[in-house]
C-alpha positions as CSV (number, residue, x, y, z in Angstrom):
1,X,0.0,0.0,0.0
2,X,1.4,3.4,-0.9
3,X,2.3,5.7,2.0
4,X,0.6,9.0,2.5
5,X,2.8,12.0,2.5
6,X,2.7,14.4,5.5
7,X,1.5,17.2,3.1
8,X,-1.4,15.0,1.9
9,X,-2.4,14.2,5.5
10,X,-2.3,17.9,6.3
11,X,-4.5,18.9,3.4
12,X,-7.0,16.2,4.3
13,X,-7.2,17.4,7.9
14,X,-7.5,21.0,6.7
15,X,-10.3,20.1,4.3
16,X,-12.2,18.4,7.1
17,X,-11.6,21.4,9.3
18,X,-13.4,23.8,7.0
19,X,-16.3,21.5,6.0
20,X,-18.9,23.5,7.6
21,X,-22.6,23.5,7.0
22,X,-23.4,27.2,7.1
23,X,-24.1,28.3,3.5
24,X,-22.8,31.7,4.2
25,X,-19.4,30.3,4.8
26,X,-18.4,28.2,1.8
27,X,-14.8,29.2,2.2
28,X,-12.2,28.4,-0.5
29,X,-8.5,28.9,-1.1
30,X,-9.4,30.0,-4.6
31,X,-12.2,32.4,-3.7
32,X,-10.4,35.5,-5.1
33,X,-8.6,33.8,-8.0
34,X,-10.8,35.4,-10.6
35,X,-11.6,38.7,-8.9
36,X,-8.3,39.6,-7.1
37,X,-5.6,37.0,-7.8
38,X,-2.9,39.2,-6.2
39,X,-4.7,39.6,-2.9
40,X,-2.7,37.2,-0.9
41,X,0.6,38.5,-2.2
42,X,-0.4,42.1,-1.5
43,X,-1.2,41.1,2.1
44,X,2.0,39.1,2.6
45,X,4.2,41.8,1.3
46,X,2.6,44.4,3.6
47,X,2.8,42.1,6.6
48,X,6.4,41.3,6.0
49,X,7.3,45.0,5.9
50,X,5.3,45.8,9.0
51,X,6.9,43.0,11.0
52,X,10.4,43.9,9.7
53,X,9.8,47.4,11.1
54,X,8.3,46.2,14.4
55,X,8.6,42.5,15.2
56,X,6.1,43.0,18.1
57,X,3.3,43.6,15.5
58,X,3.3,39.9,14.7
59,X,1.5,39.1,17.9
60,X,-0.8,42.1,17.6
61,X,-1.9,41.2,14.1
62,X,-2.5,37.5,15.0
63,X,-4.5,38.6,18.1
64,X,-6.8,40.8,16.0
65,X,-8.1,37.6,14.2
66,X,-8.7,35.9,17.6
67,X,-10.6,38.8,19.0
68,X,-12.6,39.2,15.9
69,X,-13.7,35.5,15.6
70,X,-14.7,35.0,19.2
71,X,-17.2,37.9,19.1
72,X,-19.9,37.7,16.5
73,X,-17.9,35.3,14.4
74,X,-15.1,36.1,11.9
75,X,-16.7,39.2,10.4
76,X,-14.2,42.0,10.9
77,X,-16.4,43.6,13.5
78,X,-13.4,44.2,15.8
79,X,-12.1,46.7,13.3
80,X,-15.2,49.0,13.4
81,X,-15.0,52.5,15.0
82,X,-17.6,53.6,17.4
83,X,-20.4,55.9,16.3
84,X,-22.9,58.1,18.0
85,X,-25.2,55.1,18.2
86,X,-22.8,52.2,18.6
87,X,-20.0,51.6,21.1
88,X,-17.9,49.0,19.3
89,X,-15.7,46.1,20.4
90,X,-12.6,48.4,20.2
91,X,-13.9,50.2,23.3
92,X,-14.5,47.0,25.5
93,X,-12.4,46.6,28.6
94,X,-10.5,43.6,27.2
95,X,-9.6,45.4,24.0
96,X,-9.2,49.1,24.7
97,X,-5.6,50.1,25.0
98,X,-4.4,46.5,24.3
99,X,-5.3,45.8,20.7
100,X,-3.2,47.3,18.0
101,X,-2.6,46.9,14.3
102,X,-5.6,48.8,13.2
103,X,-3.6,51.3,11.1
104,X,-1.8,48.5,9.4
105,X,-5.0,46.7,8.5
106,X,-6.4,50.0,7.1
107,X,-3.2,50.4,5.0
108,X,-3.5,46.8,3.6
109,X,-7.2,47.4,2.9
110,X,-6.3,50.6,1.0
111,X,-3.8,48.7,-1.2
112,X,-6.3,46.0,-1.9
113,X,-9.0,48.5,-2.8
114,X,-6.6,50.2,-5.3
115,X,-5.9,46.8,-6.9
116,X,-9.4,45.2,-6.7
117,X,-12.1,47.7,-5.6
118,X,-14.9,46.3,-3.5
119,X,-13.7,42.7,-3.6
120,X,-11.6,41.6,-0.5
121,X,-13.5,41.5,2.8
122,X,-11.9,42.9,6.0
123,X,-12.6,39.6,7.8
124,X,-10.5,37.8,5.1
125,X,-7.7,40.3,5.5
126,X,-7.5,39.5,9.2
127,X,-7.3,35.7,8.4
128,X,-4.5,36.3,5.9
129,X,-2.6,38.7,8.1
130,X,-2.7,36.3,11.1
131,X,-1.2,33.5,9.0
132,X,1.5,35.7,7.4
133,X,2.4,37.4,10.7
134,X,2.8,34.0,12.4
135,X,4.9,32.6,9.6
136,X,7.1,35.7,9.5
137,X,8.3,35.1,13.1
138,X,9.0,31.4,12.9
139,X,5.6,29.6,12.5
140,X,4.7,27.4,9.6
141,X,2.3,28.7,7.0
142,X,-1.2,27.2,6.4
143,X,-3.8,27.5,3.7
144,X,-6.2,30.3,4.3
145,X,-9.7,29.6,3.1
146,X,-11.4,32.8,2.0
147,X,-14.9,34.2,1.3
148,X,-15.9,35.6,4.7
149,X,-18.5,38.3,4.7
150,X,-18.0,41.4,6.9
151,X,-20.4,42.3,9.6
152,X,-22.1,45.6,9.9
153,X,-22.4,45.8,13.7
154,X,-20.0,45.7,16.7
155,X,-20.9,46.0,20.4
156,X,-18.5,46.5,23.3
157,X,-20.8,44.8,25.7
158,X,-20.5,41.5,23.9
159,X,-16.8,41.3,24.3
160,X,-16.2,40.5,27.9
161,X,-18.7,37.6,27.9
162,X,-17.2,36.1,24.7
163,X,-13.4,36.3,25.0
164,X,-11.3,34.1,27.2
165,X,-10.2,35.8,30.4
166,X,-6.7,35.8,31.9
167,X,-8.2,34.4,35.2
168,X,-10.2,31.6,33.6
169,X,-9.6,28.0,34.8
170,X,-9.5,25.0,32.5
171,X,-13.2,24.3,32.7
172,X,-14.1,28.0,31.9
173,X,-11.7,28.1,29.0
174,X,-13.2,24.9,27.5
175,X,-16.7,26.4,27.9
176,X,-15.7,29.7,26.2
177,X,-14.2,27.9,23.2
178,X,-17.1,25.5,23.0
179,X,-19.5,28.4,22.5
180,X,-17.8,29.1,19.1
181,X,-17.5,25.4,18.1
182,X,-14.0,24.7,19.2
183,X,-13.1,21.8,21.5
184,X,-10.7,21.4,24.5
185,X,-7.8,20.3,22.2
186,X,-8.3,23.4,20.0
187,X,-8.2,25.5,23.1
188,X,-4.9,24.0,24.3
189,X,-3.3,24.4,20.9
190,X,-4.6,27.9,20.2
191,X,-3.3,29.0,23.7
192,X,0.1,28.5,22.1
193,X,-0.6,31.8,20.4
194,X,1.0,33.2,23.6
195,X,4.3,32.0,22.2
196,X,4.6,35.6,20.9
197,X,3.6,38.9,22.4
198,X,3.7,40.8,25.6
199,X,1.4,41.4,28.5
200,X,1.0,44.2,31.1
201,X,2.7,43.3,34.3
202,X,-0.5,44.0,36.2
203,X,-2.1,41.0,34.4
204,X,-0.2,38.6,36.7
205,X,0.3,40.8,39.8
206,X,-2.2,38.6,41.8
207,X,0.0,35.5,41.2
208,X,3.2,37.5,41.9
209,X,2.2,39.5,44.9
210,X,-1.1,38.6,46.3
211,X,-1.9,34.9,45.5
212,X,-5.4,34.1,46.7
213,X,-5.4,37.3,48.7
214,X,-2.6,36.1,51.0
215,X,0.1,38.7,50.0
216,X,2.3,35.9,48.9
217,X,3.7,34.7,45.5
218,X,1.9,31.7,43.9
219,X,3.9,28.8,45.4
220,X,3.6,26.9,42.1
221,X,5.7,29.6,40.3
222,X,9.5,28.8,39.9
223,X,11.2,30.9,42.6
224,X,14.0,32.2,40.4
225,X,11.5,33.1,37.7
226,X,9.3,34.9,40.3
227,X,12.4,36.8,41.6
228,X,13.2,38.0,38.0
229,X,9.5,39.1,37.5
230,X,9.6,41.1,40.7
231,X,12.6,43.0,39.3
232,X,11.1,43.6,35.9
233,X,7.6,44.2,37.2
234,X,7.6,45.9,40.6
235,X,4.2,46.7,42.2
236,X,4.6,50.3,41.2
237,X,4.7,49.5,37.5
238,X,1.5,47.6,36.5
239,X,1.6,49.0,33.0
240,X,5.1,47.7,32.3
241,X,5.4,44.8,29.8
242,X,6.6,41.3,30.1
243,X,7.1,38.8,27.3
244,X,4.7,35.9,27.4
245,X,7.4,33.2,26.9
246,X,11.1,32.8,27.0
247,X,11.7,33.2,23.3
248,X,9.8,36.5,22.9
249,X,9.3,37.4,19.3
250,X,9.7,33.8,17.9
251,X,6.7,31.6,17.3
252,X,7.7,28.2,18.7
253,X,6.7,25.7,21.4
254,X,8.8,27.4,24.2
255,X,5.5,28.5,25.7
256,X,4.7,24.9,26.7
257,X,8.1,24.4,28.1
258,X,7.7,27.4,30.2
259,X,4.4,26.0,31.6
260,X,6.0,22.6,32.3
261,X,8.9,24.3,34.2
262,X,6.5,26.5,36.2
263,X,7.3,29.7,34.3
264,X,3.9,30.6,33.0
265,X,2.6,34.1,33.5
266,X,-1.2,34.2,33.3
267,X,-3.6,32.1,35.4
268,X,-5.3,31.0,32.2
269,X,-2.0,29.7,30.9
270,X,-1.0,27.8,34.0
271,X,-4.5,26.4,34.1
272,X,-3.7,24.3,31.0
273,X,-1.7,22.0,33.2
274,X,-4.6,21.4,35.6
275,X,-6.0,18.9,33.2
276,X,-4.4,15.7,31.8
277,X,-5.2,16.9,28.2
278,X,-3.2,20.0,28.7
279,X,-0.3,18.2,30.4
280,X,-0.2,15.6,27.6
281,X,-0.3,18.2,24.9
282,X,2.4,20.5,26.5
283,X,4.8,17.5,26.7
284,X,4.1,16.5,23.1
285,X,4.6,20.1,21.9
286,X,8.0,20.3,23.6
287,X,9.1,16.9,22.3
288,X,7.8,17.6,18.8
289,X,7.9,21.3,18.1
290,X,7.1,20.9,14.4
291,X,3.9,19.0,15.2
292,X,2.8,21.9,17.3
293,X,3.5,24.4,14.5
294,X,1.4,22.3,12.1
295,X,-1.4,21.7,14.5
296,X,-1.6,25.4,15.3
297,X,-2.3,26.0,11.7
298,X,-5.1,23.4,11.6
299,X,-6.6,25.0,14.7
300,X,-6.4,28.5,13.2
301,X,-8.2,27.3,10.1
302,X,-11.0,25.8,12.3
303,X,-11.2,29.0,14.3
304,X,-11.2,31.1,11.1
305,X,-14.3,29.2,9.9
306,X,-16.5,30.4,12.8
307,X,-19.5,31.9,10.9
308,X,-20.5,35.5,11.1
309,X,-23.5,36.1,13.4
310,X,-24.9,38.8,11.1
311,X,-23.2,39.0,7.7
312,X,-23.6,42.4,6.1
313,X,-21.4,42.8,3.0
314,X,-17.9,43.6,1.9
315,X,-16.9,46.8,3.6
316,X,-14.8,49.2,1.5
317,X,-13.2,50.6,4.7
318,X,-12.6,48.3,7.6
319,X,-13.3,50.9,10.2
320,X,-16.7,52.0,8.9
321,X,-20.0,50.6,7.6
322,X,-21.2,51.7,4.3
323,X,-24.4,50.8,2.3
324,X,-24.3,47.3,1.0
325,X,-22.7,46.6,-2.3
């Protein structure tokens, strides 16, 4: 019997991942082949330039796709500006002051509108950008299935109940992911997105200085790591920044090694090891980093297929809603 190549297996898994029933989301790699064949290359060139200028943007651009898909589906609603009648997702507590990359998305959209007016959706731009930003800093690439329809509404009050919280335990994380059709394994893999990026020091002050209200450091935290954090993040600097893993700026499986060696930052990260599934996957990711990189791509494709709650149309400007066209 002929063997199946890893590439063939990958494509089969990816095809299954995007076989969704919602007629609004018949996504395809070739969606823009006839209408804007240069779309993917335009996006990739822009992303490469942005990340070359600011490597930290890779995490920010990937994060936009996460925050978009978990609220109202993958519809580009996270990009909308507030209006007199609508306080948008940008203004939510979990997003305001922490999300960035909006200007870069607008610039990409402008180039795409010049090349192919009224064709490429903002939601598709976010999917392409997340893939290209990840690959630019060490991740593997994955096929991006296109054809998402932009939403026309965005509400700040929907964000906090939709996005995972930094204080969530394993059960809460699983429940939040399940609401959008992702399972526990998807959650553990997609948490690996914390391989890149930074977090405000205040996000882990409870673990560092006041664990369970006892004015102590979380005893599960590696003592030397805790001592380093206290130097980098004194109580007077909650808005300082700390890298989310030891290889800040490189997408790899070091995030899971940090967890296994008690050097995780956020409660939600450490919570992965409270369940056998999380422990098993963390060990596997460390032992086989390439498997993690590939599986992250599969999980991103599955997340990127979360259907829009209220599809509206293709927006000509990602920050505003215009009449349908």
